N, C-alpha and C positions, 0 to 999 in steps of 0.2 A: 144584156143589151147595151150596146155602145151608145153614149150620149150623142145627140144630133150634131151634124157638122157645124151648125151655127154656134155650138159651144166649144169648138175645138181650138179657138184662138186663146193662147195662154196669156193671162193678164200680166202686165208689167208692174212690179212692186218696187217702191223706192223708200228711202228713209223718211219721206213725208207720211208714209202709211204708219199708223199707230194702233195700239190695241192693248189688251190686258188678258189675264187668265181668269177664267170663271171660278176656279178653285173646286173644292170638294162638293159633291152633289148633296143637296139638302132641300127641304121644302122651301117655298117662297122664291123660286127661280125668277118669277116675273118681277118681283120687287128688286132683285139683284140686277136684273137686266135694265130696269128703269134707272137704277143708280149708275150703271155704266154709261147709259145714254146721256145722263146729266153731266157726268164727269168729262166726257169727250166732246159734248156739244152737239146740237142738232145738226143732222146732215153729214156727220163725219164718217159714218159707216166703219167704225173701228173693227179690227180683226180680233176675235175673241177665241182664245185657246181652251179647248175642253179635252177631256181624257176618255179614251175608250174603256179602260178598266175591264179588260177581257175576263179577268178572274171572277168578276162579280156577275157577268152577264151570260156566260155559258158554263154550266156546271158539269158537263160531260162531253166526251168526244162525239161529235155528230148530233148532240142534243140541241134543243131549241135555244135561241138567243133571245133574252129578255131586253128589248130595246127601250123599255118604258122610261127609265131615268134619262138616257141619252136623247131620246126623242123629245122629252120635255125641254131639255136645255137647247138643243139645236132649233126646235120650232120657235121657242121664245126669242132666240137671238135673230132668227131670220125674219120674224114678224116685225122687228125693229129695224130691219134693213142692215143688220150687222153681218160681217163676213166671218165664216167659221173655219178655224184651224183645228183639226182633229188629230190628237196625239194617239198613235197606235202602240199599245204596249200592255205590260203587266199580265203575264200568262197565268192561267189556272194550273193547279197542281197536276191535274191529269195530263197537261201538255208539257210540263217541264220536269216532272219527276221529283219535285221537292214539296215539302210541307212545313208547317210551322210559321213563326213570325217572319214577315217580309218574304215569304216564299214566292210571291208574284214577281219579284225582280229577276228571277232566273229566266233566261231565254228559253223559248220552246225548243224541244229536241227534234221534232219531226217537221220537215218542210211542208208537208201536206196540211198539217194542222194550222200552221201560220198562214199559208196561202188561202185556206178555207175561210178563216176569220176576216182576212183583208178583203177577199172577194165579196163576202156577205156584207161587210160594212159599206163598201163603195156602192154596191148594188142597192142597198137599203136607202142610203141617203141621197144618191144621185147628185143633182146640182145644188143641194142644200149645203154641201161641204165643198169648199174650193181649194183647201190646202190640207195636206197630210204631213205629219212629222213622225218619223220612225223612232219610236221609243223616247223615253225621258231620261236624260243624263245617263246614257248607257255606259259611259266610260267611268262613272263613279262606282267602281268595283270595291266592295260588294254591296254598297248601299242601294243602288238603283239598277244595276245590271250585273249579271254573273252567269258563268257557264263553267262546267267542269269536264266536258268531253274534248275540248280543244281550247285554245286561247280565246277569251271572251271577245276580243277585237275581231278575230276571224269570224266567229259566229255572228256577230252583229252585222258585219257587212254582207254576209250571206242573207240575213233577214232583210236588209235594205234592198238587195237585188230582187228578191222574191216579191216584196211589197210594191216596189216601183213597177215591176212588170204587170202586176195585178191591177194597180191603179191606172196605169197608162192604157191598158187594154180596154178599160171601160170609160175612163174620163181623161181624154187627151188634154183638156184645158186645165186640169188640176195640177197644182204645184207640189212637188215632193221635196221635203226637207230631211236632211240627215246629218250626222256628225256626232262626235263625242262632245256633248254640249256643255258639260260642267268642268270648271277648272279643278284639277286634282293635285294632291301632294305626292305624286308617284310618277311612274313612267306611263300612266294612262291619261296624259293631258289631251285636250281637244286637238291641238296641233299634231300630236303624235298619232292619234287615232285617224285623223284626216290624212296624214302622210301615208299610213298603211293603206288607205283606200286607193290612193293614186299609185302606190307601188304595186298593187295587186289588181289593177284594171277595173276599178269601180267608178271611174270618173263620170261615165254616162248614166249612172243609176240614180242620180238625184239632180234636182234643179237649183238648189240653193243650200247653203250650210247653216245649220241651227247652232247657235251659241248662247250660253247663259253668262254674259259678261259681268257677273257680280264682282264688285270691288271691295277693297278694305275701307274702313271708316275714314282713313286719311285722304280718300278721294280717288276718283277713277283715273286721274291723270298721273298718279304717282307711280314711278317705275318699280319693278320687283327684282331687277338685277342686283345681285349681291345681298339679298335678304331671303329669309327662310320662307316667308308666306307669299304665295303666288298671287298675282293680280289677274282676275278674269278679264279686266279691261286693260288699263295701262296707257301710256302716252302713244300718240299717233305716229311718232317718229321712232326709229330704232326697233329693237326686238325685246323690250323690257316690259311686255305685257302680253297676255294671251291673244288679244284681238289682232295685233300685228303679226304674231307668230302664226296664227291660223291663216291670215292673209298670205304670209310668206309661203306656207305649205301649198296654198292654192296656186300661187304664181309658179312655184317650182313644179307643180303637177300639171301645168299647162291649162289651168282652169280659172284664169283671172277674170273671165267674163261673168262669172257668177257672183251673187251677192251673199253677204253674211247677214242672217236674221238674228236679232235679239229676241228669242221667244220667251225669255224670262229675264228680268232685272229689277232689283229693288233692295230695300233695307228693312230690317225688323225694327219697328218703333211702337211706342205706347204713349198715350197722352199723360201718363204719370211721370214722363221724362221729357219735358218740353225742349230741352237742349238737344236731345237725340233727334226729335222730330225736325228741328231746325237744321241740324247737320244733314239729315237725310234729304231735306229739301234742297240744300245747297249742292250736295253731291249728285242728286238726280238731275238737277238742271244742268250741271256741268257735263254729266254723262250724255244727256240728250244733245247738247250743243256739239260735243265732240263727235258723237255718233253721226250727226248730220253733216259734219265737215268732211268725213271720210268719203271718198268717191265710190267705195266698194260695199257700203252698208245698205241693208234693206230695212224692212219694218222693225219698229221698236215697241215691244210688248211689256208693259209694266206687270210685275208680280207683287201684289195683285190688287184688285179693287177693294175687296172685303177681307178682313182677317179670317183665316181659315178655321180658327177655333179660339176658344176663350181660355185655354190652358196656360199655365205659367211657364211657357217655353217659347223661345225666340221664333221657332218655325211657325208659330201661330200668328205672328204679328206683322206680316209683310203688307197688310192692306193699307189703302188710303183712308179707309173707314173702319172703325172698330166694331165689335160685335153688338154694341148698343146703338149703332147707327151714327155715332159721332164722327165728324170729319176730323182728320188729324191735320190741324192747321199749324203753320202755314204751308205744310207739305201739299195738302189737297189742292188748294187754290193755285199755288205756284206751279205745280206740275200740270194741272188741268189747263191752265192758260198756255204754258209752254208747248204742250202737246198739240194744241190747236193752232199755235203760231210758231212755226219753226224759224221764222225770220225776224223775230222781235226781241228786244231787251226792255223789260218793264221797269218802271220806276223803282229805285232802291236795289237794283241788281247789277251785276258786273260780269265782265269777261276777263279771265285771267290770262296772263302771257303764256305762250307755249302751245298754241294749237286750239284752245277752247274758244269758240266764237260763234258767229251766226252765218247762215246761208240763206240766200233768197229761195223762194219756193220753186223756181225753175232750176235751182241747183248750180247756177253759173256764177253768182256773185257771192263772195265771202268777206266777212269782217273778222279780223284777228288782231291780236297784239303780238308782234314779232318778238320771239324770245331773245334773238341775237342783239337787238339794239333798243327794244322797248318802244318801237314805233307802232301806232295803230295803222293798219293797212286794209284798204278796201281793194279787192282784186276781182277782175272779171275774166273768167276763163284762164286764171293763173297770172294775168297781167295786172300790175298795180295801176289803178285809176284814181286813187286818192290816198294820201297818207297824212298823218298828223304832222304839223310843222316841227314839233319837238319829239324827242325820244326819251329813253330812260324810264319808261313806265313799266309797271308790273301788272296793272289792271286798268281797264276802261270801265268807268262806273257811270250809270245813269242815275244821278242823284235825285233825291226827293224834291229838291227845289227847282228841278227842271234843267240843271246844268249837266252836260255830258263832259266828263273830265277824265283825263289820263293821269293816273296817280303813280308816284314812285314808291319804293318800298318803305319810305317813312310816312306815307300818306299825303305828301305834298303834291299839288297839282302842277304838272309840267305843261299841260295844255288843257283848254276848256272851250266849249262852244259859245260861252258868253251869254247863256240863257238862264242864269241863276234866279232871275225874278219872274220867270214864266210859269212856275208851278209844275207839278208832276206831269211827266211826258212819257211817250212811248217811242222808242227808237226802232226803226224798220229798215231792213235791207230789201229794197224793192227789186222787182224783176227787171226794171228798166236800168238798173245799175246805180240808182240814187240811194244814198243813205240819208234818211229823213227823221227828224225829231218833231213829233206832233203832240199837241196838248191833250191830256186826258179829258179835260172838261169840254174841249171843242176839237174833235179829231180832224176837222177841216183846217185848223189853224197850224201852219208850219212855223215852228220856232227856229229851226236850223236845218240846212241840207248841205250835203257834200257837193252838189251841183255836178254830178257825174252821170246824169241820166242820158241814155240814148233811146230814142223810140225805135222799137223793133217791130217786125211784122205782126200786125194784130193789136198793137198797143196804141193808146190814145193820150193826148194832152188836152186838158180842160182848163178854162179860165180859173185862176186861183191856184192851180197846181204849181209846185216849185219850178222855177225856171230850169232850162237845160243849159248848163254852163260848159264852156271850154275847160279843159283839164287844169289850166292855169288860172281859171276864173277871170279871164280878161274880158270875155264876152258872155252874154246871157241871152237866151231865146225864150220868149214866153208868149202865150196866147192871151191877149187882153180880153176883158169882158165886152169891149166894143166890137169884137170880131176881127181885130187886126193881129196878125202874127208878126212880132217885132223882135229884131236883134238889136241889142244895145251894148255900148261900151259899159262895162260893169262899174268902172270908176267914175266916169263923168255922167253916165245916164243918157248920153247922146245916142239917138237912133241912127244906126248905120245901114239898116235894111228893114223893109217891111213888105208884107204881102199886099198892102194897099186895099185892104178889105174892111176898114173901119166903117161902122154904120154912122152916117151923119147925125148930129144932134142926139147922140146916144146918151141915155141916162139909165141908171139902174131901175128906176121906177117904170120907164117906158118899155124896157126889155130886161126881163129877169136874168140874173147871173147864170152862167153856164149854158146859155142858149146855143153856143157854138162848141164844136169839138173838132180837134185835128186828129186824124187817124192815118197811120201807115198801113195800108191795106196789104193783105198777104200776096196780092198780085204785083206789088211794087209801086203802086200809085199812092201818093200822099194826098189826102183829101180833107178839106175843111167842110164840115157839114153844118147846116142850120137845123134847128129843132124841126122834127118831122122828116129829116133825111135828105132835104134838098142840098145839092152841092153849091157851096159858096165860092170855093177856090180849089185848084188841084195842080199838081206838078205835071200830070200827063205822062208819067213814067210807067213802065210795065216790065217786070223781070220775073221769070219763074223762080220761085223760092223766096221772093220778097227782098226788100231793101231795108237799110237801117239809117235813121237820121242822126247826124252827129254835128256838133259845133266844134270846129277846129280852133286851135290857138291863134291862127292867122286871121280869124274873123270870117272865114268861109264856112257856110252851112251846107252840108252835103248829104246826099242820099247815096249810099254805097252798099255793095254786097259784102257782108262780113266774110273774112278770110281771103279777100282779094283787095287790090288797089284800084279797081275800076270805079270811077265816079259817074253816076247816071243822072245827077241833077245837082246844081249848086247855086248859091246866091251870088258867088263871086267875091273876091277879096275887097274889103272896104278901101 
């Protein structure tokens, strides 16, 4: 039975979507799900990847399928509001003709067997599963995928086509992931397997590309050109890492509109080696920031929340939590916070030059340290809106004393925010284009701001918010607590324009702070509201698609339509 028409709109996934892998099935699933919920934070609805493990659930052709283990996992995840990614794979011996150790990695030989298990799985879970991934690391031949009747890559993409048709026939809203996801030391690299798909007409058989961008210990941004060990990640420029090589294959295949999903990424660590845990924290935070800077990336799934086993082998140790329940600090807290906040740099952390940076939650504003000249750059839609007065930096650090500093390769500060006495702070790239440093003790206290905010449709300015500056910081616009919207000369403090809406005899005691708010409505009208929703003042403008408020360097405050030069309201030049 096809899912209802109400469910046929395919969700849009971005790099702000995060998640993890549930790992091997065992008792205590509810406790593990609670742990995942705590790691990602309430209300995040993370994507959690689980495995079909066909070889365990159907012991004979046409025989019954034992859904008990998988039902337990999926039901527990859905009860917490989490989204489920189900990996389809691992064939039983009767389906692939192989036995012995690791026999399940061999692809099934009969199309009908594969179609039957996919059909049964999609029908059984219905809308409990939103995303399907075809096989796990199929290009890692022979460890996770293999075939001996034809080239494994050829058989894999046949399986993708069969699975995709089955899934889409029942669940039009489901997302299908495919690709050779693991970096390999052979001619079976993810980009090569993806290139095969495009060369042989499989472009329409999947919705997004699955990749496991594991990197070396020297960091995700280190290139692999000229070295023997491949980088599953790599720098965002050039083709010296598998991430950009996969993207290049997509572009060459006419498939640039799709996203790359990181369905596994992590490092093996143990609390007996604190230095390794700290290195993993640093690398994972770098990887996450880089991932979110790329325009073509989708969800980021950590491998994994809990160590898979207690054996003395690295493959057991990828969890954020070990088998005793101990959190691997500071990896656990650092990554948990970063996954919940894609647009922030916490106290004591830094951005390195060369592409690693922050991105606003709407994806339009980025903060990076430019590798070419060492200047810290804030850009909106690719256009620079603020930059540090000095260059020569190799990293931008949010120091523990509250100072945001650009450091050279000797550790000397070439620029700073001048906030060293303010205490630990959080740096945020806001959706309005402003870069703001706020105190941890009092998040409402602004220690420093770039002054590059523009109010866009649906956004608000409140009393006490950082002013909106012109790009040269010559003028600043702010909503005062007395209800007056005021434009001032930033140097002299002289008022050059106001809305004339100040409340006479205003005191903070007689009228609590933030009783007023200024909002650029989606219909193009800019309105100042009083508490309760009454209109205090408005521009009276109206434009389909909305307008944006900007303070120009000539002192003119305008409402304009982004992407055009048309001005629909202005204060006039002072």
